Residue, then its C-alpha position, 0 to 999 in steps of 0.5 A: m616459487g614460480w620464478w625461482g623454483v620453476v622457470f629460472k631453476g635451471d638457470i640458477s642450477q647452472v650457477s650452483d645446484i646448492l644455490a638453487i636448493g637454498l633458494t627453493t627448499g631453504y628460503l621459499g620453503s621456510v617463508t611459507t608454512f603449512s602447519g600454521w595454516n592448518q592450526k588456524m583452521l583448527d582454531l576455527s573448528v574448535d569454536g564450532h566454525w566448521v564451514q569457515a575452516i573448510l572454506g579456509f582450506l579450499i580458498g587457501l588452496f585456490l589462492v596458492a594454486y593460482s599464485i604459482i600459475f601467475g608466478i610462472e606466467t610472469a616469469k616466462g614473460f620476464r625471461w622473454i624480455l631478458k632474451k630480447l634485451n640481452t641477445r645480439p641481433e647479429k649472432g642471436v646469443p646472449s651478450c653476457n659473459c658473467n663467470w659466476t658459475l660454481n663449477s669447481s670444488r674450490r669455489h663450492l668450498v669458498a661459498m660454503v665457508i662464507l655462508l657458514l660464517v654468515l649463519g654463525v654470525l646470525l645465530s650468535v646475534s639471535g642468541l644474544l638478543l634472545k638472552e636479553e629479551f627472554s624474561s620479558g616474554s615479548s614477541g621479540a624473544q619469540l622471534w629470536l628463538a625462532c631464528l635459532v631453531g628455524p634452521f633445524g626445521v629446514w635441514i630436516r625437511w631437506f633430508l626428508a625430501r629424499l623420500n620424494g619420488r621413491g614410493l613405497g617398498k621395493s616396487g616403488i608403489l605410489r612413486w608419484l606421491p612426494f612422501g617426503t613433503l607429505i611427512t614433513n607437513v603432516s608431522a609439523a601440523c601435528i606437533m604444532a597442534g600438540l604445542s597449542t594444546i599444551e599452551k592451553s593446559v599449563n601455566i608455566k612462566n615463559f612457556d608461551t615464549v618457547a612454544n611460540g618460538i618453536q611454532l614460528g621457527f622450527l615448525g614454520c620452516l619444517s612445513t612448507v606451502s611453496t614446495f607443496i603447491a609446486e608439486f601440486n601444480a606439476m601433477r595438475e599439468s601432468k597426464h594424471p591431473w587427478r593426482a594433484y587433488l588427491y595429494a592435496s586432499t590427503t595432506m590437508g585431510i590427514s593433518f586436519v583429522l589428526g589435529i582434531l584428535i590432538y588439539n580439538v578433543p582435549v580442548w573440548t573434553k578438558g574445557f581449556a579456555 
């Protein structure tokens, strides 16, 4: 995210805004998952390992916060090297004359058609492979189901991202708080906790395959750590760095508390194994 979402985002946007959104919101947002992180901490707490759960959040936040800093610094260094290599000494301008910019509706249309065809092929292959392996309940079946439902999580997260920067009400209270990312992460964490509870309470054939596929694909793509930490880093470098820690605490606190109510309490009261 430090490379594509911060340092080189402007350069990528010059080629295509859609490409920039696809790489950051789509790819990087799907590779990282907040809901899985939260669920692992719930699994620790349900067994009484509260200290490890709290440390898991703190250490995890520390690692991702410094990961994006490292990414930004290395990307800046790489940009400096590129400028030195690709600049004409006599003119001081880049020597590359590439013309990959999607600066017309026709080029955008062609790119969209190609990408939709690729998506259609990938979904078709995933569906065929899922049909072959579903009855076995293998990890492969979970993977192919995840591939089928993952795009829906990305699309919902992209849609909810419109809420970022709007605030609450007509006056825009708390405009600095990215409500879109907050809602996606908290809701995904709650749904994952609910599915985990159902997994422990029912004994239905192939339910684990469906639940794990949804958790890995849909919820993994719906929630995001990369966007969350990019927003955290931007707040930390602003004039109000306290907002970053309030934002992180709010996201983690709400997700964890709701997860305890949805997952831990039923496990404790019903005695699920």
